[in-house]
N, C-alpha and C positions, 0 to 999 in steps of 0.2 A: 138533774132533775132534783125536784123539791120534792122532799118526803114531809108528809103533813101527816098528823097526829089526830085522833079526835081524844076530849077527855077522858070518853067511855076504856076507852083503848090504852090510856097514858101508864099504865101499871105493866102492857105489857108490850113495847111500842115495837120491840123486833119481831115480833109474829102478827101484829096489828097494821103495820103501816100500809098507808095509802100513797101512791106517788102520783103525783099531779102536775102536768109541765106548766109554766107562764100564761102558755093559750087559752088553758083551761081555769085558771085563776083569774083574768083577766075580763074572760067572757063572764064570769058567773057575776061579779061586780059591777061589771057594766049591766048585766039583765037588772041590778036595783035601780037604776035609772028610768023612771018612767015613760018620757018621754024618747020617742026615736030619735029623733032630730039632736036633741041633749045627748044620745052615747056617742051619736055620729060626729059630734062636734069634738067629743073628749076620745074618741079613737083618734082621730085626724090631728087632730092638736098636741096629741103624745105620741104620736107615732106607734099604737099601738101593733098593728097589724101590715101599714106597710110606712113610707117617711114622714116622717111629722110634714104637717101643713100648715103655713101661713095664715093670720085672720082672715087676710084679702081671699086665699086662694077658696076658704073656706065658706064664706059668706058669697062670695060666685055661684060655687056649689046648689049652697039652699038659700040661695035667694034674697040674701037680708044683709045689714052694712056690717062692716069690720067690726065696729064697738059692738054692735046684738052681740055679735060671736064673742067677743070680751064679757061681755055681761053673763051671757050665758054660759062659758066656760069658768068663769070663776065663781058664781053660784051653785053648780054643780058640784067643782071639786071642795067648795063648805063643805056641803052636804053630805058629802062623802066622809069627810074626814069628821065630820060630828057622827058619823053612825058608826066610825072608826074608833072613837073614843067612848063610844058608847056598848063597844064590840058586837056592833049590829052585821057589819061586814062579811060575808062569806070567808072563810081562810084566812083572814087577815090577824089574827090573834097567832095561830103559827105562822103565817109569812115572817112577824115582828120577830116573834121569837129564833127563827130561824137566821135574818140576819143579825139579830144582837149576836147572837151565838158567833156567829162566821166576824164580825165587825172585832170584838173583842180579842179573837186569835188573832188579828192582823194590828192590833193598834187601837181601838175605837171609830175608828176611820179609815175608809180604801176608797179608790176613783169606781166610779160603778161598773167598769168594767172590769176590774177585778174581783168584784164581791159578785158579779154576775157570774163569772169563771167559775167561783166557787159554790152559789147554789142552785145555778139552773142547769140544763142538759144541753145547751148550748151559750157560743157566745157573740152573736151577730149582735145588728147593732137595733135590730128589734125586740130581739129580746132582753138587750140592755133598755133599751125603753122603757119596755114592760116591770123591768126591775126597778130603775127610776119610780116610776108612777105609784108603783106598791109601795115603795121607801117615802116618800113623797104623803101619802095618805096616813104611813104606823105614825103616830102620836108619840112614840117617843125613841124616832126618828130624825134628823134634819138633813136638807138636803143642799149641798151645797152648788147650783146651778154654772154651767162652764161662761167664762168670760174671758178676757185674752189674760189672767193672773193664775184663774183656776181649772184645774181639769174638775168635772162632773163628778160630784163626792158623795157621796153617805157619810155620815158620822150619828153617835147614839148622843141623843139630845143631854141623859143626863151626865152625861162628862164635859160636853161643852157645845156652847150655841155657836152660828154664823160667823158672831163677830168674834168670841174665842178662837176658834179657829182660824180665821185670817190675822188674828195680833199674833196666833204663837208661830203660824208659817212665816210672818216678817220676819218673828225673832231669829227662827231658823238661816234663813236667807241673811239677814245681818252676822250670825255667828259667820258664815262660810265666806261672807265678805271680810269679816276680820282674821280669818285665819289665813286666806289671802291665796289657797291652792287646795284642787281635792283631796277630799279628807272622809275619815270614817267616820261613821252616824254617830258613835258612841262618843267621840272626841268632840265632834259638833254638839250634839247634846248639851257636854259638858258646857263648853265654850258657853251656849243658851241658858244655861242653870234648869237645865229639863232632867230628872233625874231617871227617867224611865226613854231608854232609847229605842224600843219598839215605838213608841208613841210615835216620839220624834223619826223614826222613819216613816211611820206611817201619815204623818202628818206633811212633811216633804215631798212624798210622793205626791201630792195633790196640786203641789204647784207647779204652772208651767216654765217657772222662773228659773225651775233645776234639773238636773239631771244627773244621772248616776251608772258609771260603766267599773267593772271588777270591784264591786265594795265599796267605792270610794263616789261621793256627793258632789257637786260642783254646778258654778251658775252655768246655765244653758248656752252660753258663749262662750265659752273653755273648749278647747279642743279634746282637753285630754277624757272628757267626760259625754261629750256630745259632739264627736268628729260629723261633720257634714261631709267632705269628701273624701276623694283615696290620700292625698297629701295626709290632712289631719290621722287618717289611719294609719298611715304608715309609722309619721311620729307616736304615737300612742304605743305602736306595738316594742317597734327600738326603747322607746323610754321605760316601759314596762320592764324590757328585756334587761335595759343594761348594759349590754355590751353590742358590739356589731355583729351585723347578719347580712347572709346573701341575700340576694331578692328574690334566690326561690324561696328561701326560709322565710322570707317576709309573706311571700304571697301564703304561704302555710300557713302561718299563724292567725291568717288576716281571715281564713276560712274557717279557720276552728276558734274565734272570738267571738264576743258578744255581739258583736257590732251589728247592727239591724239591717245592713243591707253589706254580703259579702262573696256576690257575684261578682268580682273584679278578675282579673285574665292578669297572669303572670306579665304580659308588654304592657301593658297598661300600671301595672305598679312601677317598672322599670324607668318606663317614658316620667313618671311622675319624679323618682328617685334622683333622675338625670336635672329634670327643670326646677329644683326646688330646693335655694342656696339652703336651709337648713338640714338639707344631706351630703355627706360630703365622701367621694370614692375614695376607701384608702387602699381596693386588693382589685382583682379580676374579681367585678359582680360584688362586691363586698362593700356594704354602705353602713357609717359612722352617724351619728348627730354632730353638728357644728359647733354647738352649747358644750359638750364634750371637753374643745379646747384645739377638737383636728378643723387643719386650711385646708379652703381647693389647691389645688398642684398637682404636679406632674410629681414624679419621682425626684426629677433632676430639681423642680422646683424645693421641694421638700431639702435634700443635698444642699441647695445653696443656704438658703435659712439656716441650718445644720453651723456650716461652717462660718456663718456671719455672726452667729451668737455667738460661736467659740473664740472667735476674733484670732484667728491663727491655727495651721495648718495643723492638718488631725491625722491619724493613722485610719488607715481604711478598716478596721476592725472596729474602731470608734464610733466611724462614719457610719457602718451598716447594724452599730448598735441602735446611736441615735434614729436613723431613719426610722430601723421598724416598730421603734413607739408609736410612728403615727401612719404608718403603712404597713399593708399586710402582704407582703411579697415578696420573692425568694431574694437571698443574699444575692444571686450571681445576676439578678437585675438590677439592681445598687451600685454592682463592681459592673457591669456595663456602662451603666450611666456614667462614673467617677472617670472612665479609659476612654469614654467615647465620645463624650459629649464637648465642645469647647468651650464651655462656662468652668469646667476644669482643668489644674494643671497639677502633674504628679512635679512635688517640689525633694523629696527624698526619696530614700526607698520607702512605697506603700506607704506614703502620706501624699495628702493632697491640698490643695488651698483653692480658693477661689481666680479665678483666670485676671479678673479686674481687682 
């Protein structure tokens, strides 16, 4: 809930505060618009009470052209901004101060959704639209509209204008590309020549080309920071853990992770582990990453590879030791393969070689 203070009560804010919702605030501002039709246009265009509507939709409703709706919207917003600059709009001075206070705490810029979560009693789409509308009227703030590159965001104008914001975000993206892998924001900020990593974090959060996971930032196309499917999530879990895991452990780790969607079944995870060549079965239900040096195949395949690398017969204990480096199986399983598979032959006491 937004908390506003009158100048009269500023010396005793704790006792004299008045809580006002965003709905009450925008209604009071709309009342300053003389014509009801213009109030309707602003409310519908900004989505202050229902979903946002297009110029065509509003024009059809009011019986005027699309261009006329655009002209009226622009004229009304200009008048409201002029009133805001003269401190004659209700609540706006207090609203601006509150927004700036929250933005300073988050790095001088924030996505509208984040700012709404910090200042309002709700964080639904309509409340976010109201916060954006109010921010656009505040003379000390700048609003970055949502597009293919940026999330809808609000910044403190005294710190940077929209052009500077886009330039700084571009440098952060370039720094991440230079590093070439997910990194902590402090390292990214240093690479970009940015002294304030809190500010760099805030800037990065506005870009649609960047994503973060486990306190590391990277490009949205990188699975390590933006896993798009179960296989990517499994990869992230194994990579972050740094060791082999049973598929049940992987399923539990996904449920406890920071992933957006965690409602996956153990069976689905097991199925993906089997299909994806990035994962290697090294034991009963135990998987590791291929990039760690593991190769797919049965225990017999591993024994054959061990003997091939040795280039000579090996004692069974040495074979067992080498196989256990890449497979999490019982020693008896290895010995049974040595003694029972036609690919291997005993050439001396407890010593084996490939049959071919």
